[in-house]
C-alpha positions in Angstrom: 0.1 0.0 0.0 1.9 3.2 -1.2 1.5 6.1 1.1 3.2 9.1 2.7 3.8 10.3 6.2 1.4 13.2 6.7 3.2 14.9 9.5 6.1 17.4 9.8 9.7 16.2 10.0 11.1 15.3 13.4 13.0 18.6 13.7 9.8 20.6 13.1 7.9 18.6 15.7 10.8 19.1 18.1 10.8 22.9 17.5 7.1 23.0 18.0 7.5 21.1 21.3 10.1 23.5 22.5 7.7 26.4 21.8 5.2 24.8 24.2 7.7 24.7 27.1 7.2 28.2 28.3 9.8 28.4 31.1 12.6 26.2 30.0 15.0 25.3 27.2 15.3 28.0 24.5 12.3 30.0 25.9 14.0 30.9 29.2 16.3 33.8 28.0 13.3 35.9 27.0 11.7 35.3 30.5 15.0 36.2 32.3 14.5 40.0 32.4 10.9 39.5 33.7 12.1 37.1 36.4 14.8 39.5 37.4 12.1 42.3 37.6 10.0 40.0 39.8 12.8 39.2 42.2 13.9 42.9 42.3 10.4 44.0 42.8 9.8 41.6 45.7 13.1 42.3 47.4 12.6 46.0 47.0 9.1 46.1 48.3 10.1 44.0 51.3 13.1 46.2 52.0 11.0 49.4 51.9 8.1 47.8 54.0 10.4 46.5 56.8 12.5 49.7 56.8 9.3 51.8 57.3 8.2 49.3 60.0 11.3 49.9 62.1 10.4 51.5 65.5 6.6 51.4 64.6 4.2 49.5 66.9 2.3 48.0 64.0 3.0 47.1 60.3 2.5 50.0 57.9 -0.9 49.8 56.4 -2.5 50.9 53.2 -2.6 54.6 54.3 1.2 54.8 54.8 3.4 56.0 52.0 4.8 52.6 51.2 1.4 50.9 51.6 -0.4 53.5 49.4 2.5 53.1 46.7 2.2 49.3 46.9 -1.6 49.6 46.4 -1.3 51.8 43.4 1.4 49.6 41.9 -0.5 46.5 42.5 -3.8 47.9 41.2 -2.2 49.1 37.9 -0.7 45.7 37.5 -4.0 44.0 37.9 -5.5 46.2 35.3 -2.6 45.4 33.0 -3.1 41.7 33.6 -6.7 42.0 32.5 -5.7 43.8 29.3 -4.2 40.5 28.1 -7.7 39.3 27.4 -8.3 42.5 25.3 -5.0 42.0 23.5 -6.0 38.4 22.6 -9.4 39.5 21.3 -8.0 42.4 19.3 -5.1 40.6 17.4 -5.1 43.3 14.7 -3.9 45.8 17.3 0.0 45.8 16.9 0.6 46.8 20.6 3.6 44.6 21.3 4.1 41.0 20.6 1.7 38.4 22.1 4.6 36.4 23.6 5.9 39.6 25.3 2.4 40.3 26.8 2.3 36.7 28.0 5.7 36.9 29.8 4.7 40.1 31.4 1.4 38.6 32.4 3.2 35.7 34.2 5.8 37.6 36.1 3.9 40.7 36.9 1.0 38.6 38.0 3.2 36.9 40.5 4.6 40.2 41.7 1.2 41.4 42.7 1.2 38.8 45.6 4.0 40.3 47.7 3.3 43.9 46.6 -0.4 43.7 47.6 0.5 41.7 50.8 2.8 44.5 51.8 0.0 47.0 50.8 -2.4 45.3 53.4 0.3 45.5 56.1 0.4 41.7 56.1 -3.2 41.4 57.5 -6.5 40.6 55.8 -8.3 43.6 57.4 -12.1 44.0 56.8 -14.3 41.8 54.9 -13.7 43.4 51.5 -10.0 43.5 51.9 -10.0 39.9 53.0 -12.1 38.8 50.1 -9.9 40.7 47.7 -6.7 39.2 49.1 -8.1 35.6 49.1 -9.4 36.1 45.6 -6.0 37.3 44.4 -4.3 34.2 45.8 -6.9 32.0 44.1 -6.6 33.8 40.7 -2.7 33.6 40.8 -2.9 29.9 41.8 -5.3 29.1 39.0 -3.0 31.0 36.6 0.0 28.9 37.8 -2.1 25.7 37.2 -2.9 26.9 33.7 0.8 27.7 33.0 1.7 24.2 34.1 -1.0 22.6 31.9 0.0 24.7 28.9 3.6 23.6 29.5 3.0 19.9 29.9 -0.1 18.9 27.9 1.0 20.2 24.5 4.3 18.3 24.9 2.3 15.1 25.8 0.3 15.5 22.7 3.3 15.8 20.5 5.0 12.7 22.1 2.0 10.4 22.6 -0.6 11.4 20.0 0.8 11.1 16.4 -2.7 11.0 15.0 -3.4 14.5 16.7 -5.8 16.5 14.5 -7.8 19.8 14.7 -10.0 19.5 17.8 -13.1 20.8 16.2 -12.8 18.2 13.4 -12.7 15.2 15.7 -16.5 14.3 15.4 -16.4 14.6 11.7 -13.3 12.6 11.2 -14.6 10.0 13.6 -17.7 9.7 11.3 -15.4 9.5 8.3 -13.3 6.8 9.9 -16.5 4.8 10.6 -17.4 5.1 6.9 -14.0 3.9 5.8 -14.0 0.9 8.1 -17.5 0.0 7.0 -16.4 0.0 3.3 -13.2 -2.0 4.2 -15.2 -4.6 6.1 -17.9 -4.8 3.4 -15.3 -5.6 0.8 -14.0 -8.4 2.8 -17.1 -9.8 4.4 -19.8 -8.8 1.9 -22.9 -6.5 2.2 -25.0 -6.9 5.3 -28.3 -8.7 4.5 -30.6 -5.6 5.2 -28.4 -3.0 3.8 -29.3 -1.2 0.5 -26.7 -1.7 -2.1 -26.4 2.0 -2.9 -25.3 2.7 0.8 -22.1 0.8 0.1 -21.5 1.4 -3.6 -18.0 2.5 -2.8 -17.2 -0.9 -1.3 -17.7 -2.6 -4.6 -15.3 -0.9 -7.0 -12.2 1.4 -7.3 -9.6 2.0 -4.7 -10.0 2.9 -1.0 -7.9 5.6 0.7 -6.8 4.3 4.1 -4.5 5.7 6.8 -2.3 4.1 9.5 0.0 5.3 12.2 3.7 4.6 11.2 7.2 5.3 12.3 10.0 6.0 9.9 13.2 6.6 11.9 12.5 9.4 14.4 9.3 10.4 12.6 6.0 9.1 13.7 2.6 10.0 12.3 -0.3 9.3 10.1 0.6 7.5 6.7 -2.2 7.8 4.1 -2.4 5.8 0.9 -4.6 3.8 -1.4 -5.6 0.2 -1.2 -7.0 -1.9 -4.1 -10.4 -3.3 -3.6 -10.3 -6.6 -1.8 -12.5 -9.6 -2.8 -14.9 -11.1 -0.5 -13.3 -13.8 1.7 -15.1 -16.9 2.7 -15.2 -17.5 6.5 -14.8 -13.8 7.4 -18.2 -13.7 9.2 -16.6 -13.2 12.7 -15.0 -10.1 11.4 -18.3 -8.6 10.3 -19.9 -9.5 13.6 -17.0 -8.0 15.6 -17.2 -4.8 13.5 -21.0 -4.3 14.1 -21.0 -5.2 17.8 -17.7 -3.8 19.0 -16.2 -1.3 16.5 -19.2 0.7 15.4 -20.2 1.7 18.9 -16.5 2.4 19.7 -15.9 4.6 16.7 -19.1 6.5 17.5 -17.9 7.1 21.1 -20.9 5.1 22.3 -19.1 2.1 23.6 -19.0 1.4 27.4 -15.7 2.6 28.8 -15.2 -0.9 30.1 -14.9 -1.9 26.4 -11.4 -3.4 25.8 -11.1 -1.2 22.7 -10.6 1.8 25.0 -7.4 0.2 26.4 -4.5 -0.4 24.0 -3.3 -3.7 25.6 -6.7 -5.3 25.9 -7.5 -4.1 22.4 -4.4 -5.8 21.2 -5.5 -9.1 22.8 -9.0 -8.7 21.3 -7.6 -8.3 17.8 -5.2 -11.2 18.3 -8.2 -13.4 19.2 -10.1 -12.1 16.2 -7.2 -13.1 13.9 -7.4 -16.6 15.3 -11.1 -16.9 14.2 -10.8 -15.6 10.6 -8.8 -16.8 7.6 -5.3 -15.5 7.2 -6.3 -13.6 4.1 -8.2 -11.2 6.3 -5.4 -10.5 8.7 -4.3 -7.4 6.8 -7.8 -6.0 7.2 -7.8 -6.9 10.9 -4.6 -5.0 11.3 -6.0 -2.0 9.7 -9.0 -2.1 11.9 -6.8 -2.3 14.9 -4.9 0.8 13.6 -8.2 2.7 13.1 -9.2 1.9 16.7 -5.8 3.3 17.9 -6.4 6.4 16.0 -9.9 6.8 17.6 -8.4 6.3 21.0 -5.9 9.0 20.4 -8.6 11.5 19.3 -10.5 10.7 22.4 -7.4 11.3 24.4 -6.8 14.5 22.6 -10.3 15.7 23.4 -9.7 15.0 27.1 -6.4 16.8 27.1 -8.0 19.7 25.2 -10.6 20.0 27.9 -7.9 20.2 30.7 -5.8 22.5 28.6 -8.7 25.1 28.5 -10.9 24.3 31.5 -8.7 26.2 34.0 -9.9 29.4 32.2 -13.4 28.7 33.5 -12.1 29.5 36.9 -9.3 31.9 36.1 -11.2 34.4 33.9 -14.4 34.9 35.9 -12.5 35.3 39.1 -10.2 37.8 37.4 -13.2 39.8 36.4 -14.6 39.6 40.0 -11.1 40.7 41.3 -11.1 43.8 39.1 -14.7 44.8 40.1 -14.1 44.4 43.7 -10.8 46.2 43.4 -12.7 49.2 42.0 -15.1 49.0 44.9 -12.2 48.8 47.4 -10.5 51.9 45.8 -13.8 53.9 46.0 -14.3 53.0 49.6 -10.7 53.6 50.5 -10.8 57.1 48.9 -14.2 57.9 50.5 -12.9 57.2 54.0 -9.3 58.1 53.6 
C-alpha cells in the first residue's frame, strides 16, 4: 500500500514542542528579564516595607506612604493583567508581541502577591480587603495551574498522539473513519443482509484511501495511501460480527468505557483473538481495523487533554473579572474614608 507520512519532520515537531515549554529550554532567555524584575520588585518592596516598620508599633498599612504606593502599583498591574484578554481579542492591534504580553502577564501577576500583601500590612483587614486578598491568591494559583497545563499537555500531545488533529474536526473525522472501516469490512465480508446496495457502492469498486500510524526513523505520524479493492473472503463472518458489535459503537464514542477497545493492551489481545477466528487472508484488514481503533483512542485522549488545557480558564477568567470589580469598589471605599 503506497503512502506518505502526513506529519512534519522530526526537527519541526521538536521545534514545535520547544515552543510549548514556556519556562525552560530556548524559551527561558526571554523570560529572564521579567524574572529579574519579579525578584527585584519583591526584594525592593520587602526592604521598603520592613524599613518603614522599624520602630513602629504595627506594620505599615495601606494609608502609609509605602502601603499606598504598593496599592497603586498592585492595582495598575492587575489592570494590565486584565488587558491581556483584550490583547488576545484584538489581534489586529499591533501593541507589542503576544509572547511579550504573556511573559509580562506571568511575572507581573506573580509580583502582585508580595506587593499587595505589603499594601495590606500583612493582614487581611475588613471583609472586602480579606475577600480581595483571598481572591487574588486563588486567581494567581489558577494561573499557575494553567501555566503548568500549557507547558505539559502540548508536549504530551506531541509525544503520545501522532494522530493528533484539529480538535473541532474530531467528530467529523470519527464519522469519516467509521465510513472507511464500513467500506473496508464490506469488501472483505460482503454486504449486510438488510443494507441497501447503494449505501455501500464505494465498497464494490475502485480503490480505498486508508491511513495508519507509522514510524520512519524518528518520525512518527499518520501515513495515508490507497488500497486496491479486496475480494470477499469466505469465512470472514466473525470479522463482520465484531465490527458491528464492538467497533461501530466504539468509533461513534458510544461504547461502554469498560470496552477493551478503549485500552491499548486489551484491544491488542482482542484483535489477536479475532485473527485466530478468521482466515489468514483477512489478517491485513484486521490489522488496519486495529490501527483505526488506535487512531480513535488518540482522538478521544486528545479531546480529554484539550478539555484540561482550557478548562482552567473557566475558573481563572471569571475570578479575574470579579477581582477587578471588587478592586474598584475597594478603591472607591478607601478614597471615601481616607
